[in-house]
C-alpha positions, 0 to 999 in steps of 0.5 A: 170380050174375053171369057175365062175358063178352068180345066178340071180333073179327077173328082171322086164323087158327084158332090166333089164335082159340084163343089169344084164347079161352084168354086170356079163360078164364084172365082169368076170363071165362065167355062169349065173344061173336062177331059173326055176320060173322066177316070184319069187325064188323057 
């Protein structure tokens, strides 16, 4: 079985992160990956 994920980048606020994560879930993604430097993509 395949699992699909999405990589998310910079979000200005906590609320923006939550909205992006909820949208990814609603679109059917199983995982979310973020960079280890949240201020800017590494």
